[in-house]
N, C-alpha and C positions, 0 to 999 in steps of 0.2 A: 612692791614694797615700801610705798611712800618714797618718799623725797628727800634728797642730801641736801646741804646748804653748807657751804665750807667760807670757813674764813682765818685770817689768820698771815696772809700774805703780804710782800711789798717790798720795799730797795733796801739792801740790806748789803754792806761794804765784805770783800771775801775776807774769808776768818771768823765772819759771823755767825749769827744764828736764828732759828726761822722756828715756830711750832703751829705748822699747821692744826684746825680742829674740822673735821665734816660732821654735821650732827645730822639724827635723823628724828624729828621729832616726830613720825607720824609712823615712825616704825615701830610695828610689833617687836618686843622683847626677843619671844622667841626665833624671828625671823633674824634681829640684830644677831643673836647668840651665837645659830644655827648655821650663819652663811660666812663665806670667806669675803674677808674684806681687802680692800688693796688701794695704792694710790700711783699714779701714771702720771706722765710728764707728756708733754709735748714740746720740744724747741724751734726755734721759728725753723722753716723748712725741712722739720722733719719729721718722722713718721712718731705717733704716742709710742712711749716704751711703759714698760711695767717698771717702776721703783722699789715697790715693797710689800708684801702682801702679809697677812696676818689668818692662818687656816684655822677653824674650829679646832681647839685641843691644843693650840697655842703656838704650834710650827709657825716660822717665819722667814720668809726668803726676802731676798734684797740683790737688787741688782748690783754688777760688777763693782761700778765706779762709785758707791755709793754707803758698800758695808765699811763697819766701823764709826759710822759718820750719820747715819739717818736712823736712827728707829720707830717702829709703828707700832701705836698700843692702840687700846680702848677700853672704855669706860659706858659699862654694857648698863648702869643703875642711869645714865646719861644717856646713854644711844649715842656716846660720839667715841669715835677714830681719829687717831692724832698721830701727825709723823712729826717726830724731831728732827730738825736737822741745824748741825753743827758742824763745823767749818768748812762755812759754805764757798764753793768757787763758782767762778763765773759760765762754766759749763752747766752748771745746775742750776740757771735760767731755761726758763719756759714759763705754760701753763700746767700749772696739776691740778688732776683732777684725780675725785676718792669715788668706789664704788662698792656696792655693796652685794655680791654674788654676781656681779659681772652683769645687773640686769636696770638697778638704777645707777643712775651717776648725778655728782655734785655739776655743776656752774661752770665751774673752773676757775681757779685764782690764780694770778699773778704771782711770781718769785722771778726778783731781778738781783742779780749780781754783776756789777759791773766789771769789765777788765781793767 
């Protein structure tokens, strides 16, 4: 399904925002449109967990702790999915991974929100 490249992570203070991007420059458009997309995160010492997903047709699902603060979206022309993260909290700290169809994965990008 092609490689995925993430960007946009970093260190921010609590209450601030970050926008992660996940670009699939080699992904075929029909594959990009036809597959579910998701962002996962893995906090230190914890299992990887689903943060947000976008299903073909437009349905979105969010992990309870991020509802109302995070927004998943995509731009088909740019072959890019996004995760807008607002009102960040220390518990949002972790490595964030994007996935397309659960088969292609990004390399992971660090988000740190100090307590």
